[in-house]
C-alpha positions in Angstrom: 45.0 36.1 -36.9 41.8 34.2 -36.6 38.6 36.3 -36.5 35.4 34.5 -35.4 32.1 36.2 -35.6 29.9 35.8 -32.5 26.2 35.3 -32.4 26.1 39.1 -33.1 27.9 39.0 -36.5 29.5 42.4 -36.2 31.3 41.4 -33.0 34.4 39.3 -33.5 36.6 37.2 -31.2 40.1 37.8 -32.5 42.8 35.1 -31.8 46.4 35.9 -32.7 48.9 33.4 -34.0 51.2 32.9 -31.0 54.8 31.7 -31.5 56.2 30.2 -28.4 59.1 28.1 -27.1 61.1 27.7 -23.9 62.1 31.4 -24.0 58.6 32.7 -24.0 56.3 33.9 -26.8 55.7 36.4 -29.6 52.6 37.5 -31.4 51.3 40.5 -33.3 48.7 42.1 -31.0 47.4 44.3 -33.9 48.0 44.4 -37.7 45.7 46.9 -39.4 45.7 45.1 -42.8 44.9 41.7 -41.2 42.3 43.2 -38.9 40.5 45.0 -41.8 40.5 41.9 -43.9 39.3 39.6 -41.1 36.5 41.8 -39.9 35.6 43.8 -43.0 36.2 47.1 -41.1 38.3 50.1 -42.1 37.9 52.3 -39.1 40.9 54.2 -37.7 42.1 53.6 -34.2 42.9 56.9 -32.6 43.4 56.2 -28.9 44.8 53.4 -26.7 43.7 53.0 -23.1 45.1 50.8 -20.3 43.2 50.1 -17.0 44.0 48.0 -14.0 41.2 46.6 -11.8 41.1 44.4 -8.7 38.8 41.3 -8.4 35.1 42.1 -8.4 35.4 45.5 -10.2 32.7 45.8 -12.8 33.1 48.5 -15.3 30.3 49.4 -17.6 28.1 49.1 -19.5 29.7 52.1 -21.3 29.1 53.7 -24.7 29.3 57.0 -26.5 26.5 58.6 -28.5 27.0 59.6 -32.2 28.8 61.4 -33.6 31.4 60.2 -31.1 30.4 56.5 -30.9 33.5 54.3 -30.3 34.5 51.0 -31.7 36.8 49.1 -29.3 39.3 46.3 -29.7 39.8 45.0 -26.2 42.3 42.5 -24.6 43.7 41.5 -21.3 47.5 41.5 -20.7 47.4 40.4 -17.1 44.7 38.4 -15.3 41.2 37.5 -16.5 37.9 39.3 -17.2 34.3 38.5 -18.3 33.8 40.9 -21.2 30.4 41.9 -22.5 29.2 43.8 -25.6 25.5 44.8 -25.9 24.0 45.9 -29.3 22.3 49.3 -28.7 21.7 50.0 -32.4 17.9 50.5 -32.5 17.7 49.6 -36.2 19.7 46.3 -35.8 18.1 42.9 -35.9 20.2 42.0 -32.8 19.2 45.2 -30.9 19.2 44.4 -27.1 21.2 41.2 -27.5 24.6 40.7 -25.9 27.7 38.5 -26.2 30.3 37.7 -23.6 33.8 36.3 -23.7 36.4 35.4 -21.2 39.5 37.4 -22.0 42.7 36.6 -20.3 46.5 37.0 -20.5 46.6 33.2 -20.9 44.2 32.9 -23.9 45.3 36.1 -25.5 41.9 36.6 -27.1 40.6 40.0 -28.1 37.1 41.2 -28.7 36.2 43.6 -31.5 33.2 45.7 -30.4 32.0 48.0 -33.2 30.5 51.5 -32.7 26.9 51.2 -31.6 27.5 48.8 -28.7 27.7 49.2 -24.9 30.7 47.5 -23.3 31.6 46.3 -19.8 33.7 43.8 -18.0 34.0 42.1 -14.6 37.4 41.3 -13.2 37.6 37.6 -12.3 41.3 37.4 -11.2 42.9 39.1 -8.2 43.9 41.9 -10.6 43.6 42.4 -14.4 45.2 44.8 -16.8 42.9 45.7 -19.7 44.0 47.3 -23.0 41.8 48.7 -25.6 42.0 50.6 -28.8 39.2 53.0 -29.7 38.0 54.4 -33.1 37.1 57.8 -31.6 38.4 59.9 -28.7 36.8 59.9 -25.3 34.1 62.5 -25.2 32.6 63.1 -21.7 29.5 64.9 -23.1 28.7 61.9 -25.3 29.5 59.2 -22.7 26.6 57.2 -21.3 26.1 54.0 -19.2 23.5 51.3 -19.0 23.0 49.4 -15.7 25.1 46.3 -15.6 22.3 44.3 -13.9 19.4 45.5 -16.1 16.7 42.8 -16.0 15.8 43.4 -19.7 19.4 42.4 -20.7 19.6 39.6 -18.1 23.4 39.2 -18.4 24.6 36.3 -16.2 27.7 38.0 -14.7 29.8 35.3 -13.0 29.8 37.0 -9.6 29.9 33.7 -7.6 28.5 35.5 -4.5 30.6 38.6 -5.0 29.1 42.1 -4.8 30.7 44.0 -7.6 32.6 47.2 -7.0 31.2 50.0 -9.2 32.1 53.5 -10.1 29.5 56.1 -9.1 28.5 56.6 -12.8 27.9 52.9 -13.2 25.9 52.6 -10.0 23.7 55.5 -11.3 23.5 54.3 -14.9 20.2 54.2 -16.9 18.1 51.2 -17.5 18.5 49.8 -21.0 15.0 50.7 -22.2 15.3 54.3 -21.0 18.9 54.9 -22.0 19.9 57.5 -24.7 
C-alpha cells in the first residue's frame, strides 16, 4: 500500500496495490501490519460500518468526544464521494484546517482520519456505498456534529447547484467555534 500524508500530516490517503487483468482485479483493502507501518499508528479497529447514499446526500461533519473519539479508515466500494476531515484538536497546529479527497470505487483510495477529527462526505454519483472501519464503538452520548457549511471552515463542497439532503442532526449541528 502507498500512504501519502495530506496537508494535515496525521491524515493519510491510502492507495492499495491493485492487481488486475481481463478477469477483474484483486487488492488487500486492509492489512494491519502494512497500515501501522505506513501511518505510524497502532490503534485497533473495532467496528466496520457500511452506508449507502443517493446523489446529493451530505453526511457530517460527525465526531465523537473523548474518551470515545473515533479514528476512521474510509473508502467507497460503489460510486463516488467528496470526503472531508476537519482537525478539531484544539492543541493542534492544524486546528480548524480541513482536507478533502475524492473517494470512488474506481480510484480505490482510502482516507485515514485519526481520532480528534470531524468527518463528512457528499455523494457525487447517483448512489454510493461507503465503508469505514472505526477505532472505537459508536457512542450516541459522545456523538456530535459541526455544520457542514460553517463559514469559519469555508469548505468548498462541490454541490454544482444541488441543495444537499441532510439528516435532522446535521441540519441542527453546531457551528465550529461553538462546538464541544
